[in-house]
C-alpha beads as a LAMMPS data file, in Angstrom:
LAMMPS data file: protein, C-alpha beads

199 atoms
198 bonds

1 atom types
1 bond types

-500.0 500.0 xlo xhi
-500.0 500.0 ylo yhi
-500.0 500.0 zlo zhi

Masses

1 110.0

Atoms # bond

1 1 1 271.346 -292.845 9.712
2 1 1 269.084 -290.479 8.115
3 1 1 268.433 -290.739 4.292
4 1 1 267.302 -287.774 2.672
5 1 1 265.880 -287.887 -1.006
6 1 1 265.196 -284.998 -3.328
7 1 1 263.114 -285.344 -6.580
8 1 1 263.628 -282.048 -8.246
9 1 1 261.076 -281.029 -10.751
10 1 1 263.178 -278.383 -12.295
11 1 1 266.751 -277.011 -12.560
12 1 1 265.411 -274.223 -10.658
13 1 1 265.204 -276.082 -7.619
14 1 1 268.635 -277.238 -7.426
15 1 1 270.179 -274.255 -5.652
16 1 1 268.154 -274.641 -2.531
17 1 1 268.748 -278.371 -2.595
18 1 1 272.388 -277.621 -2.783
19 1 1 272.139 -275.102 0.095
20 1 1 269.974 -277.537 2.109
21 1 1 272.398 -280.211 1.997
22 1 1 275.486 -277.994 2.603
23 1 1 273.617 -276.733 5.752
24 1 1 272.423 -280.399 6.660
25 1 1 276.306 -281.477 6.687
26 1 1 278.330 -278.648 7.350
27 1 1 276.145 -277.194 10.404
28 1 1 277.140 -279.729 12.798
29 1 1 280.766 -279.704 11.827
30 1 1 281.572 -276.060 11.106
31 1 1 278.747 -273.608 11.787
32 1 1 278.985 -273.242 15.751
33 1 1 278.684 -269.561 15.817
34 1 1 275.224 -267.823 15.548
35 1 1 276.491 -265.691 12.670
36 1 1 277.261 -268.247 10.626
37 1 1 274.017 -270.193 11.110
38 1 1 272.048 -267.006 10.326
39 1 1 274.084 -266.471 6.971
40 1 1 273.236 -269.929 6.000
41 1 1 269.575 -269.471 6.854
42 1 1 269.511 -266.450 4.701
43 1 1 271.104 -268.162 1.944
44 1 1 268.593 -271.038 2.387
45 1 1 265.870 -268.752 2.230
46 1 1 266.998 -266.855 -0.705
47 1 1 267.253 -269.791 -2.671
48 1 1 263.696 -271.143 -2.087
49 1 1 262.594 -267.405 -2.692
50 1 1 264.195 -267.436 -6.106
51 1 1 262.356 -270.615 -6.902
52 1 1 259.131 -269.384 -5.994
53 1 1 259.448 -266.207 -8.030
54 1 1 260.965 -268.488 -10.990
55 1 1 258.330 -270.731 -11.032
56 1 1 255.170 -268.300 -11.317
57 1 1 253.421 -270.073 -13.705
58 1 1 252.805 -268.320 -17.204
59 1 1 249.428 -269.517 -17.239
60 1 1 248.368 -267.230 -14.415
61 1 1 249.919 -264.108 -15.923
62 1 1 248.032 -265.290 -19.522
63 1 1 244.828 -265.589 -17.688
64 1 1 244.851 -262.280 -16.177
65 1 1 245.915 -260.806 -19.770
66 1 1 242.896 -262.834 -21.067
67 1 1 240.337 -261.351 -18.695
68 1 1 241.870 -257.731 -19.208
69 1 1 241.382 -258.207 -22.983
70 1 1 238.130 -259.785 -22.866
71 1 1 236.169 -257.576 -25.180
72 1 1 238.922 -257.809 -28.228
73 1 1 237.560 -259.356 -31.435
74 1 1 239.547 -261.525 -33.531
75 1 1 240.354 -258.743 -36.144
76 1 1 241.520 -256.345 -33.233
77 1 1 243.664 -259.197 -31.913
78 1 1 245.465 -259.643 -35.175
79 1 1 245.923 -256.093 -35.616
80 1 1 247.790 -255.985 -32.242
81 1 1 249.812 -258.804 -33.151
82 1 1 250.984 -257.244 -36.223
83 1 1 251.955 -253.993 -34.619
84 1 1 253.952 -255.677 -32.155
85 1 1 255.574 -258.219 -34.961
86 1 1 256.936 -255.323 -36.817
87 1 1 259.036 -254.265 -33.679
88 1 1 259.351 -257.941 -31.948
89 1 1 258.220 -261.119 -33.688
90 1 1 259.003 -263.327 -30.554
91 1 1 257.137 -260.980 -28.396
92 1 1 254.075 -260.661 -30.739
93 1 1 253.511 -264.607 -30.562
94 1 1 253.943 -264.338 -26.823
95 1 1 251.160 -261.877 -26.711
96 1 1 248.968 -263.759 -29.355
97 1 1 249.202 -266.985 -27.254
98 1 1 247.862 -265.005 -24.280
99 1 1 244.774 -265.492 -25.966
100 1 1 244.830 -269.335 -25.585
101 1 1 243.611 -270.555 -22.097
102 1 1 245.735 -273.822 -22.836
103 1 1 249.138 -271.960 -22.891
104 1 1 250.356 -273.969 -20.029
105 1 1 249.782 -277.194 -21.871
106 1 1 251.855 -276.068 -24.822
107 1 1 254.474 -274.286 -23.667
108 1 1 256.925 -276.579 -25.403
109 1 1 255.314 -276.000 -28.839
110 1 1 255.163 -271.967 -28.237
111 1 1 258.507 -272.087 -27.309
112 1 1 259.611 -273.791 -30.834
113 1 1 257.218 -271.311 -32.613
114 1 1 259.052 -268.248 -31.305
115 1 1 262.352 -269.934 -32.261
116 1 1 261.117 -270.384 -35.875
117 1 1 259.576 -266.970 -36.115
118 1 1 262.871 -265.334 -34.675
119 1 1 264.938 -266.827 -37.515
120 1 1 262.287 -265.873 -40.170
121 1 1 263.915 -262.506 -40.797
122 1 1 267.477 -264.088 -41.298
123 1 1 265.921 -266.298 -43.852
124 1 1 263.465 -264.146 -45.664
125 1 1 265.224 -260.844 -45.349
126 1 1 263.412 -257.433 -44.322
127 1 1 259.743 -257.404 -43.615
128 1 1 257.527 -255.268 -45.822
129 1 1 254.191 -255.358 -43.987
130 1 1 251.211 -257.699 -44.395
131 1 1 247.949 -257.627 -46.411
132 1 1 244.652 -259.476 -45.300
133 1 1 243.954 -262.235 -47.707
134 1 1 240.838 -264.120 -46.475
135 1 1 238.528 -263.975 -43.484
136 1 1 235.967 -266.556 -42.900
137 1 1 233.492 -266.108 -39.880
138 1 1 231.093 -269.126 -38.801
139 1 1 228.396 -267.420 -37.096
140 1 1 230.343 -265.588 -34.398
141 1 1 231.951 -268.793 -33.133
142 1 1 234.957 -269.473 -35.120
143 1 1 236.961 -267.229 -37.239
144 1 1 239.681 -268.015 -39.283
145 1 1 241.935 -265.110 -40.758
146 1 1 244.822 -265.450 -43.174
147 1 1 247.193 -262.601 -44.018
148 1 1 249.878 -262.607 -46.650
149 1 1 253.091 -261.400 -44.731
150 1 1 255.599 -259.583 -47.199
151 1 1 259.357 -260.366 -46.858
152 1 1 262.249 -259.531 -49.165
153 1 1 262.723 -263.076 -50.463
154 1 1 259.107 -264.372 -50.690
155 1 1 255.789 -263.792 -48.817
156 1 1 254.379 -266.286 -46.448
157 1 1 250.969 -266.866 -45.084
158 1 1 249.848 -266.475 -41.471
159 1 1 246.756 -268.172 -40.200
160 1 1 245.008 -267.219 -37.235
161 1 1 241.911 -269.174 -35.689
162 1 1 239.671 -268.112 -33.060
163 1 1 236.927 -269.641 -31.224
164 1 1 234.233 -268.195 -28.949
165 1 1 232.709 -270.719 -26.713
166 1 1 231.133 -268.176 -24.562
167 1 1 231.537 -264.272 -24.576
168 1 1 235.236 -264.536 -25.026
169 1 1 237.488 -265.196 -28.166
170 1 1 240.167 -267.617 -27.738
171 1 1 243.133 -268.329 -29.736
172 1 1 242.339 -271.877 -31.324
173 1 1 245.389 -271.964 -33.466
174 1 1 248.143 -269.980 -35.125
175 1 1 250.158 -271.253 -38.054
176 1 1 252.595 -269.853 -41.138
177 1 1 253.594 -271.621 -44.392
178 1 1 254.676 -270.463 -47.658
179 1 1 252.366 -272.541 -49.641
180 1 1 249.789 -270.549 -51.560
181 1 1 248.110 -273.047 -53.714
182 1 1 245.444 -274.390 -51.451
183 1 1 244.392 -270.916 -50.269
184 1 1 244.520 -269.235 -53.781
185 1 1 242.090 -272.233 -55.078
186 1 1 239.807 -271.828 -52.207
187 1 1 239.678 -268.062 -52.725
188 1 1 238.772 -268.235 -56.387
189 1 1 236.027 -270.844 -55.308
190 1 1 234.795 -268.398 -52.900
191 1 1 235.021 -265.551 -55.456
192 1 1 233.076 -267.539 -58.084
193 1 1 230.248 -268.439 -55.493
194 1 1 229.819 -264.866 -54.680
195 1 1 229.757 -263.744 -58.454
196 1 1 226.978 -266.546 -58.985
197 1 1 225.035 -265.456 -55.843
198 1 1 225.058 -261.614 -57.304
199 1 1 223.565 -262.681 -60.634

Bonds

1 1 1 2
2 1 2 3
3 1 3 4
4 1 4 5
5 1 5 6
6 1 6 7
7 1 7 8
8 1 8 9
9 1 9 10
10 1 10 11
11 1 11 12
12 1 12 13
13 1 13 14
14 1 14 15
15 1 15 16
16 1 16 17
17 1 17 18
18 1 18 19
19 1 19 20
20 1 20 21
21 1 21 22
22 1 22 23
23 1 23 24
24 1 24 25
25 1 25 26
26 1 26 27
27 1 27 28
28 1 28 29
29 1 29 30
30 1 30 31
31 1 31 32
32 1 32 33
33 1 33 34
34 1 34 35
35 1 35 36
36 1 36 37
37 1 37 38
38 1 38 39
39 1 39 40
40 1 40 41
41 1 41 42
42 1 42 43
43 1 43 44
44 1 44 45
45 1 45 46
46 1 46 47
47 1 47 48
48 1 48 49
49 1 49 50
50 1 50 51
51 1 51 52
52 1 52 53
53 1 53 54
54 1 54 55
55 1 55 56
56 1 56 57
57 1 57 58
58 1 58 59
59 1 59 60
60 1 60 61
61 1 61 62
62 1 62 63
63 1 63 64
64 1 64 65
65 1 65 66
66 1 66 67
67 1 67 68
68 1 68 69
69 1 69 70
70 1 70 71
71 1 71 72
72 1 72 73
73 1 73 74
74 1 74 75
75 1 75 76
76 1 76 77
77 1 77 78
78 1 78 79
79 1 79 80
80 1 80 81
81 1 81 82
82 1 82 83
83 1 83 84
84 1 84 85
85 1 85 86
86 1 86 87
87 1 87 88
88 1 88 89
89 1 89 90
90 1 90 91
91 1 91 92
92 1 92 93
93 1 93 94
94 1 94 95
95 1 95 96
96 1 96 97
97 1 97 98
98 1 98 99
99 1 99 100
100 1 100 101
101 1 101 102
102 1 102 103
103 1 103 104
104 1 104 105
105 1 105 106
106 1 106 107
107 1 107 108
108 1 108 109
109 1 109 110
110 1 110 111
111 1 111 112
112 1 112 113
113 1 113 114
114 1 114 115
115 1 115 116
116 1 116 117
117 1 117 118
118 1 118 119
119 1 119 120
120 1 120 121
121 1 121 122
122 1 122 123
123 1 123 124
124 1 124 125
125 1 125 126
126 1 126 127
127 1 127 128
128 1 128 129
129 1 129 130
130 1 130 131
131 1 131 132
132 1 132 133
133 1 133 134
134 1 134 135
135 1 135 136
136 1 136 137
137 1 137 138
138 1 138 139
139 1 139 140
140 1 140 141
141 1 141 142
142 1 142 143
143 1 143 144
144 1 144 145
145 1 145 146
146 1 146 147
147 1 147 148
148 1 148 149
149 1 149 150
150 1 150 151
151 1 151 152
152 1 152 153
153 1 153 154
154 1 154 155
155 1 155 156
156 1 156 157
157 1 157 158
158 1 158 159
159 1 159 160
160 1 160 161
161 1 161 162
162 1 162 163
163 1 163 164
164 1 164 165
165 1 165 166
166 1 166 167
167 1 167 168
168 1 168 169
169 1 169 170
170 1 170 171
171 1 171 172
172 1 172 173
173 1 173 174
174 1 174 175
175 1 175 176
176 1 176 177
177 1 177 178
178 1 178 179
179 1 179 180
180 1 180 181
181 1 181 182
182 1 182 183
183 1 183 184
184 1 184 185
185 1 185 186
186 1 186 187
187 1 187 188
188 1 188 189
189 1 189 190
190 1 190 191
191 1 191 192
192 1 192 193
193 1 193 194
194 1 194 195
195 1 195 196
196 1 196 197
197 1 197 198
198 1 198 199
């Protein structure tokens, strides 16, 4: 007796496995005609084709996108983000994370973030635009940009961090929150330092 064991990595592999088992068991019993054999073979191949298309890794698409956008600077990336965000916030987050070479290792976190962003409009009301709050550049290696995003109910902050290890800017982190205390305090300290330097 032959024992067949399937270890499925995802639900997408379930269809071909079921078709394979059906063919394995039913072909000797019921599929005596050549037409039935051909039909089962076509179904079997279609199942595997759907798996191969469904499992095209996002990281390949992401890396192609990163190569296509290699010359973009952080402020241009954020500007593109907000253009898309006004129309489709979830898509904007996906496009932003195309600048992260490690998306394939953080797909679950990005999916959670997309769900949270999708719900912001229903919680905070209508979007009324955004204003640059702070931008800190550390020797063209690391950039942190903070925007205030204006909603009906209250504003939120969005923080974008970019890192340039070579000739290409990568997304290092993206977060949002509704706490302004630390950022306001830091902005005031920075303003006082700049005022002292001008004297």
